[in-house]
N, C-alpha and C positions, 0 to 999 in steps of 0.2 A: 622350245619356244624362243623366238627372237627377242632381242632387246627392244626393238621397235614396238612390239606388241606390249611388252611390259611398260614401256614409257607411255604408250597411248592409254593404257589402263590406269596409269597413275595420274594422268592429267585430269583435272576436274572438268566436267562439262560446262561450256560457257552458258552463263545465265543471260536472260534478256537484257538485264541492266548492264552487264559488261559488254554485250554486243552494241547497245546504244551508245555507250561511252566511246568504244573504239571506232564507231562509225561517225561520231560527231566531228565536224571539221574544227581544227584548232590552228591558231596562228603560230607559226614556227619560224625559226631562223632570224634573218635580217629584219623582216617586217615586224615580227613580235618585239625584237629589241628596240626598233625605232619607235614603235607605239609606246612601249614602256618608258623610254627616255622622254617622250613628249606628253606623258599623262598629265602633268601639272598644267602645261600649256593648253591641252585639250579641255580640261575641266574649267580653266579660267575663261576660255573663249565660249564654252557652253553656258557658263553662268552669265557672262556678259550678254549673250544673245537672248537668254531667257528674261533677264532684267529689262533690257531695252524693248523687247517685244511686248512684255507686259505693260510697260509704260505707254507704248504706242496704241495698244488695244484699249487701254483706259482712256486715252485722249480721244480716240475715235468714238467710243461708246458715249462719253460725256458730251462731246460736240454734237453727235447725232441726236441725242436726247434733247439737248437744249434747242437745236434747230427745229426739231419736231414740235416742241412746245411753242416756240415763236411763231411757227407757221399756223398752228391751230388757233392761237389767240390773236392773230393779225398783227403781231409785233415784229415781223421779220424785216420790213422795210425800214431804212434809217429815219424816215420822216416820223415814224411812230415812237421813236426812242425818247422823245421829249417827255412823255408821260412817265410818272413814277412806277406804274405797274409794269410797263414794258421794259423799263430800265432794270427793274428788279429781276425780271425773267431773263434778261440778257447777261447780267453780271456773272452767272456761273461759268460762262464760256471764257472768261479772262484767264482763269487759272490754267486750263489745259493749253491755251494758246501761248501763254508765257512759258510754260514748261517745255513746250516743243521748240519755240524759237530761241529762248535764252539758255536752255539747259541741254536738251538733246542734240540740237544742231551743233553747238560747239564741241560736245562730247564725241559725236560721230566724226566731226572734222579732225579731231585729234587721234582717232583710231589708227590711221596709217602710220603716224609718227610713233605711237606707242608700239605698234607691231614691229616696226623697224628697229626700235631701240631695245625692246625687251624680248623679242623672239628672233629677229634676224641677226643682230649683232652678236649675241652670245652663242649662236648655233655652232660655229666653227671656232670662235675665239676661245671658248672654254676647252674645246678639244686640244687646241695648241697649248693653252696655258697649263693644262694638267699633264700634257705629254701623252695623252691617250691617242692622239692622231697617229702616232708611230705604230700602234698596234694593228692598224688596217693593213700594213704591209705584210704582217704575219698571218693574216686571215686567208681563208680559201676564196673569198669574194674579192673582186677587183676594187680599187679605190673609186673608180667611176660608178660602179654599181652601188657601193656603200654610200657615196654622196647622193646618188639619185634617190635611194630609199630614205636617206636622212632629210632630204628636202621635200620629198613627196608628201609626207604626213603633215607637216606644218603648212605647206603650200595648199593642199586640198582643204585643210581645216580653215585657213584664212579665206580661201575662195568661197567656201560654203557660208561661213558666218557673215562676211561682208556682203555677199550677194543677198542674203535674206534681210540683213539690216537695210541695205540700200533699197530693196523692194518695198519694205514696210515704211521707211521714211518717205519715199516718193509717193506711195499710196496715201498716207495720211496728209502729206502736204497738198496733194492735188484734191483730195476728197474733202478735207475738213479745214484747211488753212486758207489756200488761195480762193476757193469757192465758198468759204464761210462768210458769215455776215459781218465780221469785225476785222479780222487779222489782215495786215498788209505785209506781204512777204515776197518781194520780187525774187525771181530765181537766180539772179546774178549777184546777190549780196554776198558778203565775205564768208559768212558761215552757212548760207543756204546752198550755194552752188556745190561745195565739196561734199554735202550730205545727200545729194540727189543723184538719181540715175546711175551711170556706170562709174562715176568719179570715185566713190569709196573703194570699189573693187580694184580699179586700175592703180590707184595710189597705194593701196595696201600691198598688192603684189610687187609693185616697184620698190616700196620701202623695205619689204622683206628681202628681196634680192640684193638691194644695196647694202643692207645690214650684214648679210652673209659675206659679201665681198669685202667690206670694211673689216669684219672680224677675221677673215682669212689673211688680210694684208697686215693688220696690226698685231694679231696673235695675243692680244690682251683684252680682257672683257670690258673693263671700265672705260679705257680710251676708245674702244670700238663703239660703245654705247653713246658716249658724248659726241664722237665724230659723226656717227650715223644720224643722230638728232639734228646736228648742225647742217649736214648735207641734205637731209629731207626738207628742212625748213628753207634752205637756199633754193632747192629745186622748185619748191612750191612758189617762192617769190618770182623766180624766173619764168615759170609757166604762167603765172598770173599776169606778168608783164607782157608776155607774148600772146595771151589768150585773145585779145580783140582782133588779132590778125588771122585767127584760125578759120574765119568764115567772113565773106564779104558783108560789110555793114550796109545799112539802109541810109541813104542821104536824101534829105527832103527839105523843102523850103516851107516855113510855117509863118503865121502872123507874128508880129513883134514880141508880144508877151505870151506866146503860146507855151503851154507846159509840155513836158516830154510825154511820150505815149505810156500808157499804164504797163507796169511790170517790165519796162524796157531798161536796157543798160545804155546810158548816155555816154558816148565816147567823146564827143566834141560838140560845142555849141558856140556859134559866132553870129554877130549882128551883121546884117546886110545893109550897106550904105547905098545912097542914091546912085553912085557911079558904078555899082556892081561889086565893089571890093567888100571884103569881110574883115571884121575886127573881132578878136577873141573876147569871150565873155568876161575874162578877168580884167581886161583893159576897160571894159564898160563900167565895171564896178568902181574902179579907182579913179577914173577920169571922166570927162564930159565928151569924149570923142564919139560916142554912140548916140548923141542927142538927135541926130537927123536920120537914124536908122529906119529903114522901111520894112524890114522883116527879119526873120531868124533862120539861120541854116543849122539843121540838126544832123548829127551823125550818131547812129545808135544801133544796137542789136535788140530786136524785139524778142519777146518771150519764146517765139517759135524757133529762134536760133539756138535754144538751149541744147537740144538733142544733137544737131550737127556739130556744134562746138565741142560738146563732150565726147563725141565719137572721134573727132580729130585728136583731141587731147589724150583719150584712152589709147589710140593707135600709137602716138608718140611714146607714151609711158610703157606700153607693152613691148615696143621695139627696143627701148632702153633696157627693159627687164630681160629680154632674150639675149641682148648683147652682154649684159652683166653676168648672167648665168653661163654663157659660153666662156667668158673669162674665168669664172670660178672652176668650171670643169677642166679647162686647159691647165690651170695651175695645179689642180689635185692630181692630174696624171703625172706631173713632174715631181 
């Protein structure tokens, strides 16, 4: 009798449970290591998403219920709010409106900055600071492949979380805030614009890539975090300064004391004199030079320009993100 026969007889027959375990797919190697290193970040982003999503659903449900009550009782129009009964039915909508405009919008606006500071900056800075970056040269995988896996997990997580947050924020803003009975929230306001559309996604990816580059250059975690925060805030200020030029403005002549269009972003306002010349609105306030004005010249972005302006801004940010990541990969190869 051969030894193979003896060995085969000694082996226990595989049970269904063992076959199921061996057939089940498992994460191995570099991907498993990257996910394990990022598990705190993944749990934090998941908790953030659940918390904000629950708040937005609560806002939508409460606003929809209040609007339904106002419509059924004939208290939806502003003319009916003088009565005590209609005002009492309208008052519950103040709390969700305040929470959305004064709490959630600033919080979502700060998300890209927090991602760059707490996720992007420490990603490679900690590896350099601890000296573990040297170990990748002794591994079987190339530094480029290691960096690609190291960036893929937080990048995809940030993309998914900010995408869902932006979609929910835009949906509630359009459904319950702008078209609600009370709230006034133009899309180009300081905290409104960065919380809508593709802005949170583009800014988050840019801040993440910028933090990775800063951490790679400084090789120290705390300096990288502070420098990343300063650079993201500076970039936000520069983009905000250049934002009016991302799309052609609407120029029109209006009556002398006409107000700006609803939900529009007023860029410039000047008084038109009888000779056709224009004087800035600031001079009209401090002097009497505009006493003989015949009309008003307005330069503004209507609310319909929100999507084109955001697409141009997102394109600029994504191009900068790709440029930054190219620099990061070129440096890791050396």
